N, CA, C and O of each residue as an XYZ file, in Angstrom:
876
protein
N       5.623    127.968    -49.431
C       5.226    127.355    -50.697
C       5.573    128.290    -51.847
O       5.148    129.445    -51.856
N       6.361    127.790    -52.839
C       6.715    128.651    -53.959
C       5.605    128.663    -55.001
O       4.603    127.964    -54.856
N       5.786    129.462    -56.055
C       4.741    129.646    -57.057
C       4.391    128.339    -57.760
O       3.216    128.039    -57.975
N       5.427    127.552    -58.123
C       5.185    126.283    -58.809
C       4.357    125.341    -57.936
O       3.445    124.679    -58.432
N       4.666    125.277    -56.656
C       3.910    124.420    -55.742
C       2.471    124.891    -55.612
O       1.562    124.069    -55.500
N       2.247    126.204    -55.625
C       0.892    126.745    -55.549
C       0.084    126.379    -56.793
O      -1.091    126.024    -56.700
N       0.729    126.471    -57.957
C       0.040    126.113    -59.203
C      -0.291    124.626    -59.215
O      -1.397    124.231    -59.581
N       0.678    123.805    -58.812
C       0.509    122.352    -58.811
C      -0.645    121.923    -57.915
O      -1.312    120.925    -58.189
N      -0.879    122.668    -56.858
C      -1.922    122.337    -55.879
C      -3.297    122.299    -56.527
O      -4.180    121.574    -56.068
N      -3.485    123.077    -57.596
C      -4.804    123.191    -58.214
C      -4.940    122.394    -59.513
O      -5.971    122.474    -60.181
N      -3.914    121.629    -59.873
C      -3.958    120.824    -61.091
C      -4.009    119.355    -60.704
O      -3.188    118.913    -59.900
N      -4.961    118.568    -61.257
C      -5.031    117.135    -60.944
C      -3.697    116.446    -61.205
O      -3.019    116.743    -62.189
N      -3.322    115.521    -60.317
C      -2.008    114.890    -60.390
C      -1.755    114.211    -61.732
O      -0.655    114.299    -62.277
N      -2.781    113.529    -62.269
C      -2.624    112.833    -63.542
C      -2.295    113.782    -64.682
O      -1.433    113.497    -65.514
N      -2.984    114.903    -64.710
C      -2.741    115.904    -65.754
C      -1.353    116.512    -65.577
O      -0.638    116.733    -66.554
N      -0.975    116.780    -64.328
C       0.346    117.355    -64.053
C       1.451    116.424    -64.539
O       2.399    116.865    -65.188
N       1.327    115.127    -64.221
C       2.352    114.159    -64.611
C       2.414    113.994    -66.123
O       3.497    113.867    -66.694
N       1.256    113.996    -66.771
C       1.243    113.881    -68.225
C       1.931    115.082    -68.869
O       2.744    114.922    -69.779
N       1.610    116.265    -68.401
C       2.230    117.468    -68.947
C       3.728    117.497    -68.712
O       4.496    117.902    -69.585
N       4.145    117.061    -67.516
C       5.570    117.025    -67.212
C       6.299    116.038    -68.106
O       7.427    116.293    -68.528
N       5.651    114.897    -68.401
C       6.257    113.897    -69.281
C       6.424    114.403    -70.699
O       7.453    114.169    -71.334
N       5.418    115.093    -71.193
C       5.492    115.670    -72.543
C       6.608    116.709    -72.615
O       7.380    116.746    -73.573
N       6.675    117.540    -71.600
C       7.715    118.577    -71.561
C       9.111    117.957    -71.537
O      10.011    118.410    -72.243
N       9.283    116.914    -70.717
C      10.580    116.253    -70.615
C      10.972    115.613    -71.934
O      12.132    115.697    -72.336
N      10.026    114.973    -72.620
C      10.309    114.335    -73.916
C      10.718    115.372    -74.951
O      11.626    115.139    -75.749
N      10.052    116.507    -74.936
C      10.394    117.573    -75.883
C      11.808    118.088    -75.645
O      12.595    118.238    -76.581
N      12.118    118.355    -74.380
C      13.455    118.861    -74.078
C      14.527    117.819    -74.385
O      15.605    118.169    -74.866
N      14.252    116.562    -74.116
C      15.220    115.509    -74.432
C      15.524    115.501    -75.930
O      16.683    115.405    -76.333
N      14.493    115.602    -76.740
C      14.663    115.638    -78.200
C      15.499    116.841    -78.610
O      16.395    116.722    -79.445
N      15.213    117.984    -78.031
C      15.965    119.198    -78.348
C      17.418    119.083    -77.916
O      18.323    119.404    -78.686
N      17.646    118.627    -76.693
C      18.991    118.586    -76.146
C      19.880    117.586    -76.864
O      21.072    117.836    -77.045
N      19.318    116.462    -77.273
C      20.108    115.478    -78.009
C      20.486    115.967    -79.402
O      21.379    115.409    -80.040
N      19.821    116.988    -79.862
C      20.166    117.621    -81.140
C      21.191    118.739    -80.943
O      21.489    119.492    -81.870
N      21.718    118.834    -79.739
C      22.738    119.841    -79.459
C      22.195    121.203    -79.133
O      22.911    122.197    -79.249
N      20.935    121.276    -78.725
C      20.309    122.567    -78.477
C      20.076    122.848    -76.986
O      19.198    123.633    -76.627
N      20.866    122.203    -76.126
C      20.763    122.537    -74.706
C      21.426    123.896    -74.483
O      22.585    124.075    -74.855
N      20.725    124.845    -73.893
C      21.306    126.175    -73.688
C      22.343    126.176    -72.574
O      22.271    125.377    -71.641
N      23.297    127.074    -72.685
C      24.251    127.287    -71.599
C      23.574    128.143    -70.540
O      22.955    129.159    -70.855
N      23.696    127.726    -69.273
C      23.032    128.448    -68.196
C      24.048    128.817    -67.111
O      25.164    128.300    -67.081
N      23.643    129.699    -66.247
C      24.455    130.059    -65.087
C      23.734    129.537    -63.852
O      22.637    129.993    -63.528
N      24.349    128.580    -63.162
C      23.702    127.970    -62.010
C      24.706    127.794    -60.872
O      25.633    128.592    -60.732
N      24.522    126.747    -60.058
C      25.337    126.600    -58.853
C      26.825    126.430    -59.155
O      27.668    126.963    -58.433
N      27.151    125.698    -60.210
C      28.563    125.511    -60.565
C      29.227    126.838    -60.907
O      30.354    127.102    -60.489
N      28.530    127.661    -61.661
C      29.087    128.965    -62.023
C      29.300    129.859    -60.802
O      30.260    130.627    -60.745
N      28.398    129.750    -59.828
C      28.544    130.552    -58.607
C      29.874    130.284    -57.906
O      30.468    131.179    -57.305
N      30.330    129.030    -57.995
C      31.525    128.625    -57.260
C      32.812    128.855    -58.039
O      33.895    128.602    -57.511
N      32.726    129.325    -59.270
C      33.899    129.387    -60.134
C      35.026    130.245    -59.556
O      36.170    129.795    -59.486
N      34.719    131.462    -59.146
C      35.768    132.372    -58.666
C      36.460    131.810    -57.424
O      37.685    131.862    -57.313
N      35.684    131.281    -56.507
C      36.285    130.690    -55.304
C      37.190    129.524    -55.673
O      38.314    129.425    -55.182
N      36.706    128.653    -56.527
C      37.492    127.478    -56.919
C      38.767    127.886    -57.649
O      39.815    127.266    -57.466
N      38.683    128.901    -58.454
C      39.881    129.352    -59.158
C      40.927    129.851    -58.167
O      42.113    129.564    -58.330
N      40.510    130.592    -57.146
C      41.439    131.067    -56.113
C      42.073    129.900    -55.359
O      43.223    129.979    -54.926
N      41.322    128.836    -55.212
C      41.788    127.680    -54.443
C      42.565    126.665    -55.290
O      42.962    125.614    -54.788
N      42.781    126.976    -56.565
C      43.460    126.052    -57.495
C      42.723    124.725    -57.624
O      43.327    123.685    -57.886
N      41.428    124.778    -57.440
C      40.579    123.598    -57.515
C      40.696    122.909    -58.874
O      40.817    121.686    -58.946
N      40.658    123.686    -59.935
C      40.613    123.108    -61.281
C      41.922    122.407    -61.654
O      41.904    121.349    -62.282
N      43.043    122.991    -61.272
C      44.332    122.377    -61.602
C      44.619    121.154    -60.743
O      45.417    120.299    -61.125
N      43.980    121.067    -59.599
C      44.197    119.924    -58.707
C      43.274    118.751    -59.028
O      43.697    117.596    -58.982
N      42.020    119.044    -59.350
C      41.017    117.979    -59.375
C      40.290    117.798    -60.712
O      39.537    116.838    -60.877
N      40.505    118.692    -61.650
C      39.760    118.623    -62.912
C      40.694    118.481    -64.110
O      40.506    119.141    -65.132
N      41.694    117.623    -63.983
C      42.674    117.384    -65.045
C      42.316    116.082    -65.752
O      41.933    115.104    -65.109
N      42.441    116.075    -67.074
C      42.109    114.885    -67.844
C      40.689    114.977    -68.367
O      40.175    116.067    -68.620
N      40.057    113.813    -68.528
C      38.697    113.769    -69.044
C      37.716    113.586    -67.894
O      37.874    112.697    -67.057
N      36.696    114.447    -67.870
C      35.747    114.413    -66.774
C      34.329    114.178    -67.216
O      34.001    114.265    -68.400
N      33.492    113.878    -66.245
C      32.050    113.711    -66.444
C      31.339    114.611    -65.450
O      31.629    114.571    -64.254
N      30.410    115.423    -65.938
C      29.637    116.336    -65.103
C      28.198    115.828    -65.083
O      27.445    116.033    -66.035
N      27.824    115.161    -63.987
C      26.516    114.512    -63.882
C      25.465    115.520    -63.439
O      25.622    116.195    -62.422
N      24.385    115.611    -64.222
C      23.318    116.551    -63.922
C      23.722    117.986    -64.169
O      23.318    118.889    -63.437
N      24.528    118.198    -65.211
C      25.147    119.522    -65.412
C      24.155    120.614    -65.768
O      24.402    121.785    -65.480
N      23.037    120.256    -66.389
C      21.994    121.238    -66.653
C      22.403    122.415    -67.510
O      21.772    123.470    -67.448
N      23.449    122.256    -68.311
C      23.922    123.351    -69.147
C      24.961    124.233    -68.472
O      25.399    125.229    -69.048
N      25.363    123.874    -67.247
C      26.345    124.653    -66.491
C      27.576    123.774    -66.271
O      27.833    123.314    -65.159
N      28.327    123.550    -67.341
C      29.445    122.602    -67.327
C      30.603    123.125    -66.487
O      30.968    124.297    -66.577
N      31.178    122.242    -65.666
C      32.219    122.684    -64.737
C      33.477    123.138    -65.458
O      34.022    124.188    -65.120
N      33.956    122.382    -66.442
C      35.128    122.737    -67.251
C      34.908    122.203    -68.659
O      34.080    121.319    -68.876
N      35.653    122.745    -69.609
C      35.463    122.353    -71.001
C      35.912    120.926    -71.285
O      35.467    120.325    -72.262
N      36.787    120.375    -70.449
C      37.261    119.006    -70.660
C      36.397    117.974    -69.925
O      36.822    116.839    -69.708
N      35.191    118.377    -69.550
C      34.213    117.455    -68.970
C      33.061    117.270    -69.948
O      32.697    118.188    -70.682
N      32.504    116.087    -69.945
C      31.322    115.765    -70.739
C      30.089    115.917    -69.858
O      30.035    115.374    -68.755
N      29.107    116.650    -70.345
C      27.872    116.788    -69.602
C      27.017    115.536    -69.707
O      26.902    114.942    -70.779
N      26.422    115.141    -68.601
C      25.533    113.973    -68.566
C      24.277    114.381    -67.822
O      24.319    114.721    -66.640
N      23.138    114.343    -68.545
C      21.885    114.733    -67.921
C      20.790    113.763    -68.364
O      21.086    112.720    -68.946
N      19.543    114.096    -68.096
C      18.468    113.125    -68.305
C      18.368    112.647    -69.752
O      17.889    111.543    -70.008
N      18.815    113.465    -70.693
C      18.740    113.045    -72.098
C      19.771    111.973    -72.436
O      19.659    111.319    -73.473
N      20.760    111.785    -71.589
C      21.806    110.795    -71.842
C      21.548    109.472    -71.138
O      22.062    108.437    -71.562
N      20.760    109.490    -70.067
C      20.489    108.267    -69.326
C      20.133    108.568    -67.889
O      19.966    109.724    -67.502
N      20.018    107.509    -67.102
C      19.636    107.627    -65.705
C      20.879    107.887    -64.855
O      21.776    107.047    -64.781
N      20.925    109.048    -64.219
C      22.103    109.451    -63.437
C      22.339    108.543    -62.237
O      23.446    108.499    -61.700
N      21.324    107.831    -61.820
C      21.493    106.950    -60.668
C      22.319    105.716    -61.009
O      22.984    105.150    -60.142
N      22.276    105.299    -62.278
C      22.909    104.043    -62.666
C      24.076    104.196    -63.642
O      25.016    103.403    -63.591
N      24.043    105.197    -64.533
C      25.077    105.379    -65.551
C      25.325    104.066    -66.306
O      26.469    103.667    -66.529
N      24.239    103.413    -66.690
C      24.346    102.097    -67.328
C      25.118    102.113    -68.643
O      25.658    101.088    -69.058
N      25.173    103.252    -69.291
C      25.853    103.339    -70.589
C      27.303    103.815    -70.456
O      27.913    104.221    -71.445
N      27.855    103.769    -69.246
C      29.246    104.166    -69.027
C      29.997    103.016    -68.365
O      29.541    102.459    -67.366
N      31.143    102.668    -68.924
C      31.940    101.576    -68.384
C      32.696    101.992    -67.129
O      32.886    103.178    -66.860
N      33.121    100.990    -66.372
C      33.898    101.234    -65.155
C      35.193    101.985    -65.475
O      35.803    101.780    -66.524
N      35.595    102.851    -64.556
C      36.887    103.536    -64.603
C      37.163    104.194    -65.961
O      38.198    103.972    -66.588
N      36.203    105.004    -66.380
C      36.292    105.698    -67.669
C      36.862    107.104    -67.526
O      37.551    107.581    -68.428
N      36.590    107.769    -66.415
C      36.906    109.198    -66.300
C      37.938    109.497    -65.213
O      37.998    108.828    -64.181
N      38.745    110.522    -65.481
C      39.742    110.978    -64.514
C      39.081    111.696    -63.340
O      39.586    111.652    -62.218
N      37.967    112.345    -63.594
C      37.208    112.968    -62.504
C      35.727    112.946    -62.864
O      35.344    113.057    -64.029
N      34.921    112.800    -61.841
C      33.465    112.844    -61.982
C      32.949    113.886    -61.007
O      33.266    113.857    -59.818
N      32.158    114.797    -61.521
C      31.646    115.915    -60.742
C      30.124    115.924    -60.832
O      29.549    115.604    -61.872
N      29.486    116.292    -59.738
C      28.044    116.481    -59.776
C      27.643    117.625    -58.863
O      28.053    117.683    -57.704
N      26.848    118.521    -59.389
C      26.363    119.667    -58.628
C      24.849    119.592    -58.483
O      24.121    119.536    -59.474
N      24.388    119.590    -57.249
C      22.963    119.690    -56.927
C      22.119    118.692    -57.736
O      21.123    119.047    -58.365
N      22.559    117.451    -57.689
C      21.836    116.372    -58.367
C      21.491    115.237    -57.413
O      20.408    114.660    -57.505
N      22.389    114.915    -56.511
C      22.205    113.770    -55.627
C      20.897    113.856    -54.840
O      20.250    112.838    -54.595
N      20.514    115.053    -54.452
C      19.302    115.227    -53.648
C      18.027    114.931    -54.426
O      16.959    114.796    -53.830
N      18.124    114.829    -55.758
C      16.961    114.544    -56.601
C      16.754    113.046    -56.844
O      15.704    112.647    -57.346
N      17.727    112.222    -56.500
C      17.687    110.811    -56.859
C      17.049    109.972    -55.755
O      17.161    110.291    -54.571
N      16.380    108.895    -56.162
C      15.680    108.048    -55.196
C      16.642    107.363    -54.232
O      16.411    107.343    -53.024
N      17.724    106.799    -54.774
C      18.626    105.962    -53.981
C      20.031    106.559    -54.029
O      20.763    106.354    -54.997
N      20.399    107.283    -53.003
C      21.691    107.971    -53.014
C      22.852    106.986    -52.897
O      23.937    107.259    -53.412
N      22.651    105.853    -52.236
C      23.709    104.853    -52.107
C      24.043    104.259    -53.478
O      25.213    104.165    -53.849
N      23.021    103.865    -54.218
C      23.238    103.329    -55.561
C      23.905    104.356    -56.454
O      24.806    104.020    -57.222
N      23.474    105.604    -56.361
C      24.060    106.663    -57.183
C      25.539    106.848    -56.875
O      26.360    106.891    -57.791
N      25.887    106.957    -55.606
C      27.288    107.157    -55.242
C      28.158    106.000    -55.699
O      29.269    106.218    -56.183
N      27.676    104.778    -55.556
C      28.453    103.611    -55.990
C      28.710    103.655    -57.488
O      29.812    103.341    -57.938
N      27.707    104.042    -58.260
C      27.881    104.086    -59.710
C      28.716    105.274    -60.160
O      29.471    105.164    -61.126
N      28.596    106.396    -59.484
C      29.440    107.541    -59.818
C      30.901    107.210    -59.540
O      31.791    107.550    -60.320
N      31.126    106.546    -58.425
C      32.495    106.152    -58.061
C      33.020    105.067    -58.994
O      34.210    105.026    -59.307
N      32.138    104.207    -59.427
C      32.509    103.106    -60.326
C      33.165    103.608    -61.610
O      34.088    102.969    -62.116
N      32.712    104.729    -62.139
C      33.213    105.196    -63.431
C      34.449    106.090    -63.299
O      34.973    106.571    -64.303
N      34.919    106.315    -62.063
C      36.145    107.081    -61.832
C      37.350    106.152    -61.960
O      37.333    105.030    -61.454
N      38.390    106.624    -62.634
C      39.630    105.852    -62.741
C      40.349    105.814    -61.394
O      40.121    106.660    -60.530
N      41.222    104.817    -61.231
C      42.078    104.781    -60.047
C      42.896    106.067    -59.976
O      43.404    106.548    -60.989
N      43.017    106.607    -58.789
C      43.703    107.875    -58.518
C      42.963    109.084    -59.070
O      43.492    110.195    -59.078
N      41.738    108.862    -59.532
C      40.903    109.974    -59.972
C      40.042    110.496    -58.829
O      40.166    110.049    -57.689
N      39.163    111.451    -59.150
C      38.402    112.132    -58.116
C      36.901    112.106    -58.392
O      36.450    112.295    -59.522
N      36.148    111.867    -57.329
C      34.706    112.099    -57.332
C      34.469    113.376    -56.536
O      34.877    113.486    -55.380
N      33.805    114.337    -57.169
C      33.592    115.647    -56.559
C      32.091    115.873    -56.410
O      31.349    115.860    -57.393
N      31.660    116.077    -55.187
C      30.251    116.279    -54.891
C      30.009    117.714    -54.442
O      30.757    118.271    -53.639
N      28.953    118.288    -54.977
C      28.543    119.638    -54.586
C      27.037    119.555    -54.376
O      26.277    119.428    -55.335
N      26.608    119.627    -53.118
C      25.219    119.370    -52.779
C      24.690    120.483    -51.871
O      25.470    121.119    -51.162
N      23.386    120.726    -51.885
C      22.844    121.797    -51.038
C      22.971    121.454    -49.557
O      22.652    120.343    -49.134
N      23.436    122.412    -48.788
C      23.532    122.283    -47.336
C      22.147    122.565    -46.755
O      21.559    123.618    -47.001
N      21.645    121.618    -45.988
C      20.272    121.744    -45.480
C      20.016    123.071    -44.785
O      19.017    123.738    -45.056
N      20.910    123.451    -43.896
C      20.638    124.628    -43.070
C      20.908    125.948    -43.781
O      20.424    126.997    -43.357
N      21.682    125.895    -44.864
C      21.920    127.103    -45.656
C      20.874    127.282    -46.749
O      20.504    128.405    -47.093
N      20.398    126.152    -47.294
C      19.446    126.243    -48.409
C      18.006    125.970    -47.969
O      17.137    126.834    -48.091
N      17.764    124.769    -47.461
C      16.394    124.399    -47.108
C      15.882    125.213    -45.924
O      14.730    125.647    -45.904
N      16.754    125.414    -44.938
C      16.422    126.163    -43.722
C      15.207    125.565    -43.007
O      14.385    126.272    -42.424
N      15.128    124.235    -43.076
C      14.135    123.465    -42.333
C      14.680    122.056    -42.198
O      15.655    121.708    -42.864
N      14.070    121.237    -41.348
C      14.659    119.951    -41.016
C      14.017    118.758    -41.702
O      14.603    117.676    -41.721
N      12.830    118.927    -42.266
C      12.149    117.793    -42.890
C      11.554    118.190    -44.240
O      11.237    119.351    -44.497
N      11.418    117.170    -45.090
C      10.762    117.355    -46.372
C       9.290    117.708    -46.158
O       8.719    117.387    -45.116
N       8.671    118.373    -47.151
C       9.213    118.736    -48.460
C      10.040    120.020    -48.426
O       9.912    120.845    -47.521
N      10.887    120.159    -49.439
C      11.608    121.403    -49.627
C      10.619    122.495    -50.004
O       9.698    122.259    -50.786
N      10.805    123.682    -49.454
C       9.909    124.775    -49.832
C      10.383    125.496    -51.090
O       9.665    126.331    -51.639
N      11.589    125.174    -51.545
C      12.134    125.877    -52.705
C      12.281    124.988    -53.942
O      12.390    125.501    -55.056
N      12.286    123.658    -53.763
C      12.432    122.753    -54.905
C      11.705    121.454    -54.580
O      12.178    120.659    -53.768
N      10.559    121.240    -55.214
C       9.771    120.058    -54.880
C      10.342    118.777    -55.483
O       9.769    117.702    -55.308
N      11.475    118.883    -56.197
C      12.159    117.699    -56.691
C      13.162    117.128    -55.701
O      13.734    116.065    -55.947
N      13.381    117.802    -54.605
C      14.334    117.325    -53.601
C      13.728    116.176    -52.809
O      12.619    116.275    -52.284
N      14.488    115.071    -52.734
C      14.025    113.870    -52.027
C      14.817    113.597    -50.760
O      14.448    112.732    -49.966
N      15.907    114.332    -50.569
C      16.773    114.167    -49.401
C      17.375    115.518    -49.045
O      17.504    116.401    -49.893
N      17.740    115.662    -47.772
C      18.508    116.809    -47.309
C      19.899    116.318    -46.910
O      20.104    115.127    -46.676
N      20.862    117.259    -46.836
C      22.237    116.897    -46.488
C      22.848    117.859    -45.478
O      22.677    119.076    -45.557
N      23.568    117.268    -44.522
C      24.471    117.987    -43.643
C      25.866    117.427    -43.859
O      26.037    116.429    -44.559
N      26.857    118.061    -43.264
C      28.234    117.649    -43.499
C      28.573    116.332    -42.804
O      29.089    115.413    -43.439
N      28.289    116.236    -41.513
C      28.869    115.121    -40.755
C      27.907    114.338    -39.879
O      28.352    113.535    -39.059
N      26.596    114.542    -40.025
C      25.676    113.764    -39.188
C      24.358    113.499    -39.906
O      23.804    114.364    -40.585
N      23.875    112.263    -39.731
C      22.544    111.902    -40.210
C      21.515    112.422    -39.210
O      21.760    112.445    -38.004
N      20.372    112.835    -39.726
C      19.262    113.211    -38.861
C      17.970    112.700    -39.488
O      17.520    113.204    -40.517
N      17.393    111.712    -38.864
C      16.131    111.173    -39.368
C      15.032    112.235    -39.284
O      15.063    113.072    -38.383
N      14.049    112.218    -40.218
C      13.870    111.156    -41.207
C      14.456    111.446    -42.599
O      14.495    110.551    -43.444
N      14.910    112.674    -42.845
C      15.180    113.080    -44.225
C      16.610    113.505    -44.522
O      16.937    113.776    -45.678
N      17.473    113.572    -43.509
C      18.797    114.169    -43.704
C      19.914    113.141    -43.618
O      20.012    112.380    -42.656
N      20.760    113.139    -44.656
C      21.991    112.347    -44.657
C      23.158    113.240    -44.248
O      23.243    114.391    -44.675
N      24.051    112.710    -43.424
C      25.363    113.316    -43.266
C      26.222    112.787    -44.399
O      26.414    111.576    -44.510
N      26.737    113.659    -45.236
C      27.435    113.187    -46.427
C      28.705    112.412    -46.083
O      29.042    111.453    -46.776
N      29.411    112.808    -45.030
C      30.631    112.078    -44.665
C      30.322    110.672    -44.154
O      30.960    109.724    -44.612
N      29.382    110.486    -43.232
C      29.033    109.117    -42.856
C      28.502    108.302    -44.021
O      28.765    107.103    -44.116
N      27.750    108.952    -44.914
C      27.218    108.252    -46.085
C      28.343    107.732    -46.974
O      28.301    106.588    -47.426
N      29.340    108.563    -47.222
C      30.489    108.149    -48.038
C      31.244    107.006    -47.365
O      31.616    106.028    -48.013
N      31.465    107.139    -46.071
C      32.241    106.134    -45.332
C      31.597    104.756    -45.407
O      32.293    103.755    -45.576
N      30.278    104.696    -45.284
C      29.618    103.385    -45.298
C      29.250    102.903    -46.703
O      28.754    101.789    -46.866
N      29.491    103.735    -47.716
C      29.087    103.369    -49.074
C      30.266    103.026    -49.980
O      30.178    102.085    -50.768
N      31.363    103.769    -49.883
C      32.457    103.631    -50.838
C      33.648    102.902    -50.232
O      34.026    103.142    -49.085
N      34.230    102.010    -51.021
C      35.453    101.316    -50.629
C      36.673    102.028    -51.212
O      36.559    102.752    -52.201
N      37.822    101.823    -50.606
C      39.103    102.277    -51.165
C      39.062    103.740    -51.575
O      39.289    104.078    -52.737
N      38.772    104.595    -50.620
C      38.697    106.016    -50.921
C      39.467    106.826    -49.884
O      39.724    106.373    -48.769
N      39.820    108.020    -50.289
C      40.416    109.003    -49.388
C      39.653    110.304    -49.548
O      39.541    110.826    -50.657
N      39.133    110.826    -48.468
C      38.445    112.119    -48.528
C      39.497    113.221    -48.450
O      40.116    113.430    -47.406
N      39.690    113.915    -49.555
C      40.682    114.995    -49.612
C      40.213    116.171    -48.752
O      40.977    116.716    -47.956
N      38.965    116.548    -48.923
C      38.375    117.536    -48.022
C      36.858    117.481    -48.156
O      36.316    116.991    -49.146
N      36.201    117.993    -47.145
C      34.750    118.184    -47.151
C      34.474    119.465    -46.389
O      34.914    119.614    -45.249
N      33.757    120.386    -46.996
C      33.573    121.679    -46.330
C      32.256    122.331    -46.718
O      31.666    122.034    -47.757
N      31.822    123.222    -45.856
C      30.670    124.062    -46.123
C      31.110    125.230    -46.999
O      32.140    125.852    -46.740
N      30.337    125.523    -48.023
C      30.640    126.635    -48.937
C      29.505    127.654    -48.838
O      28.364    127.367    -49.199
N      29.838    128.844    -48.345
C      28.789    129.843    -48.113
C      29.200    131.229    -48.587
O      28.700    132.234    -48.083
N      30.110    131.286    -49.556
C      30.556    132.594    -50.048
C      29.389    133.351    -50.673
O      28.697    132.832    -51.550
N      29.180    134.567    -50.217
C      28.105    135.398    -50.740
C      26.741    135.092    -50.161
O      25.746    135.678    -50.586
N      26.675    134.191    -49.204
C      25.394    133.819    -48.600
C      25.050    134.809    -47.497
O      25.772    134.921    -46.506
N      23.943    135.526    -47.673
C      23.544    136.527    -46.683
C      22.086    136.391    -46.248
O      21.697    136.950    -45.223
N      21.278    135.660    -47.006
C      19.848    135.566    -46.693
C      19.599    134.385    -45.764
O      19.715    133.228    -46.169
N      19.261    134.682    -44.534
C      19.023    133.635    -43.539
C      17.538    133.471    -43.195
O      17.171    132.539    -42.479
N      16.700    134.349    -43.688
C      15.254    134.245    -43.458
C      14.760    132.913    -44.010
O      14.939    132.649    -45.199
N      14.143    132.065    -43.189
C      13.725    130.739    -43.648
C      12.640    130.764    -44.710
O      12.391    129.741    -45.347
N      11.998    131.883    -44.916
C      10.941    131.975    -45.916
C      11.441    132.495    -47.255
O      10.694    132.529    -48.232
N      12.709    132.902    -47.299
C      13.274    133.470    -48.524
C      14.347    132.557    -49.088
O      15.104    131.933    -48.344
N      14.403    132.485    -50.402
C      15.420    131.683    -51.078
C      16.802    132.282    -50.823
O      16.984    133.498    -50.892
N      17.763    131.422    -50.531
C      19.110    131.886    -50.217
C      19.817    132.445    -51.445
O      19.447    132.153    -52.582
N      20.837    133.253    -51.194
C      21.703    133.765    -52.252
C      23.108    133.217    -52.057
O      23.376    132.538    -51.066
N      24.004    133.505    -52.988
C      25.383    133.052    -52.886
C      25.494    131.533    -52.932
O      24.632    130.846    -53.480
N      26.573    131.026    -52.346
C      26.737    129.581    -52.240
C      26.037    129.081    -50.972
O      26.092    129.720    -49.921
N      25.391    127.946    -51.094
C      24.710    127.339    -49.938
C      24.870    125.825    -50.023
O      23.897    125.071    -50.018
N      26.138    125.406    -50.103
C      26.413    124.022    -50.466
C      27.475    123.368    -49.591
O      28.168    124.023    -48.813
N      27.574    122.073    -49.746
C      28.670    121.265    -49.205
C      29.489    120.783    -50.390
O      28.931    120.325    -51.387
N      30.800    120.882    -50.289
C      31.697    120.420    -51.345
C      32.614    119.331    -50.785
O      33.256    119.505    -49.749
N      32.654    118.225    -51.487
C      33.462    117.090    -51.052
C      34.300    116.597    -52.227
O      33.782    116.410    -53.328
N      35.593    116.386    -51.994
C      36.478    115.797    -53.001
C      36.975    114.464    -52.458
O      37.563    114.402    -51.378
N      36.733    113.394    -53.220
C      37.087    112.036    -52.819
C      38.043    111.443    -53.845
O      37.758    111.454    -55.042
N      39.146    110.939    -53.392
C      40.112    110.305    -54.295
C      39.913    108.787    -54.283
O      39.762    108.174    -53.226
N      39.916    108.204    -55.470
C      39.792    106.745    -55.601
C      41.192    106.137    -55.530
O      42.030    106.374    -56.399
N      41.424    105.363    -54.500
C      42.769    104.807    -54.294
C      42.782    103.332    -54.657
O      41.732    102.695    -54.750
N      43.980    102.796    -54.861
C      44.128    101.376    -55.225
C      43.766    100.484    -54.040
O      43.879    100.879    -52.879
N      43.327     99.270    -54.369
C      42.991     98.289    -53.327
C      44.222     97.951    -52.499
O      44.140     97.143    -51.573
């Protein structure tokens, strides 16, 4: 149990939710005024590796959308999209096939309906464009098999690369296969550069993610 979870344990749920709502409204007001701070998070951790792999020149060309960017924008030619802009699960304010690439880092696990989210993220990608997913690897990050997460109480799902495991874990590759039409998986891999902490009671370091690049192909 992390510090936030310990504090939450002693605060009535109604008061906690009210305070969280007030905080979210305040930040939304600030961020829409252009005052979202630049942060260093999971996307920044992967920068050096991706640069060595020519990731940016292959998959981040044109106009992009970074869903759930949290102030850690993948590239300058991407538009950040976070809670102040709308609901990441639906992207109701974005038309079909708007972006050359859509990227999301450590956001899918926070959403109620991952199938709906993936369909809408893919919907706004142009033909021959890319949907890029970067999600926490269950065994590298959570280091347990069932919810709740001990490190982030906002996590609603866990992910592995290639297999579903009830009750809480999606295999991202089977999920993509049964959810998206007309796609080509360019690659899907475990990313663990700099990961050395394997103690299940300690928060991991380095990369602890799955990275998937999906190309939207013509019908």
